[in-house]
N, C-alpha and C positions, 0 to 999 in steps of 0.2 A: 504494500500500500504506500509506503513512504517513497518507494522508487517511482511509482506512478505520480505522486504529488510533485516530486522533484522534476519529473519529465514535463509536467504541465507548466510548472514555473519556468522551465527553460524555454518551452515553446512560446509562452507569453512574452518572455524577454526578447525573443527573436521575432516577435510580431507575426507569429504564425497561428494566430487565434482562429482564423477562418479554416485553416487546415485541421486544427484541433476539433472545431465544430463538426467538420465533415467526418472525421474519424469517430467521434462520439455518436453522430447520427447513424453511421453505418453499423456500429456496434449495437445501438438500441434497435435498429431495424432488424438485424439478424436475431437478436434476442426475442423480439416480438413475433417474428415469423415462427420461431420454434415454440413459443408459449401460447399462441392463440390460433383460432380457426377463422379469424376475421380477415377481411380483405386488406392487404397492405400495399398493393400497387394495382394500377389499371393499365392495360395495354390499349392504346388508342391509335387508330389509323390516322396518319397525317401524310399527305402527298405520296401515297403509294407505299409508305413504310409504316411499321408499328413503332410507336414510342412508348416508353414507360413513364407513367406519372405516379409518383409515390403519394400515398394517401395523406401523409403528414404535411405535404406541400400544398394541399388543396385548401383554399379558403372556404369555399362552399360549393354545393351542388344545386343547380337550379333546373327545375323541370321545364321542358320546352316541347310539349306534345309528346311524341314518341322518342324524343331525344333528351339527353341530359347535357346541360352546359357545365363543364368541369372548370371552375374558375380557380386559377392559381395566382401567385403574386405577379407573374410576368405575362401570362397568356390565358385565353379562354379556349377550351377544346369542346367539340361536340362528340357525343358518344350515343350510338343508337341503342337505347334502352330506356326503360321507364324508371322513375325515382322509386316507385313502390317495390320494384324487383331488386333494387340496390339497398333498400332501407335495412334489411336484416343482415346485410353483409358487413355493416359498419359496427365498430366497437362503440357502445353507448357512453363509454368513459371519454371518448374523444370527439364524438359527434352528437349534435342536438337537432332534432326535427322541430322546426318552429312554424312550419306552414306546409300545406300539401305540395307547395312548389319549392321549398328550401330545406336543405340540411346543412347546418353550419359546423365548421370545425371549431370546437370550444377554445382551442389555443389562440385563435385569431380574434376572439371577441374582446373588444376594448372595454365596452360598457353596455349596459342595457337600461332603458328608461321605460317606466310604466306610462303608457299613454292614457288609457282609460278603457273601461269595458273589457277588461282582461286581455288587452293587447299590449305588446312590448315592442319597442324599437331597439334593434341591436346595431351598435356601431362597431364596425370591424377595424382592424389595424390598418387596413388599406383605405380608410376614410370612406367606406361604403356604408350605407344604412339599409337594413332590411327590417320589415315589419312582420310580426308574428300574427297568427290567426288565433281566435278564441278557442278553437277546438284542440289546440296543443297547449293550452294553459296548464294542465296538470304536469306535463313533461317539463315545461319551463319553470314552473314553481318548484318542482323537485330539484332541478338544476340550481336555481337561485338559493334554495334553502341549504343545499350541500355546500355552496360557496360561503354562506354565513356561518356554517358549522366549522369550516376551515379557516375562518377569520379573513376571508378575501372579499367580503361584502363591499367595503368602501372602494376597493380598487376596481372591481368588475361591474358593479351595477349601481345605478343611482335612481332613486324614486323621484319623479316629478309629475305632477298632475297638470295636464294642459286642457284648456277649455276651448 
């Protein structure tokens, strides 16, 4: 353990933090692949080739008829499938269904604001805003209460009533 800590310190001194982040992401990805049956990557066709999009890089999924828009930090991809067929493939510890058209990656939620009538507005780290529907209120309330148990309430969501 002390060897690992020394190596991290050396990498930071050499300004190789991004390299360290990539190594940690790869280790976590391989660990999660072994430990879970959930989807960890999606193969998407792009200009005649298949590309791999890792689930942890996805900001959110948006339903678009018989297609899903896979929105990442840098690009939006189309995948021919329905959101309902994907819903059970995601780890609920990482993703939150807020609307029949949206599944959010919890990691990228900056804050949520209660609008009224059991609707929330979610602000993502990419400065996007998505509004939940009332039918997913129980899932959202469960998520927000888990945040308050962890002491993350003030960071992740704010209550404000708008008229």
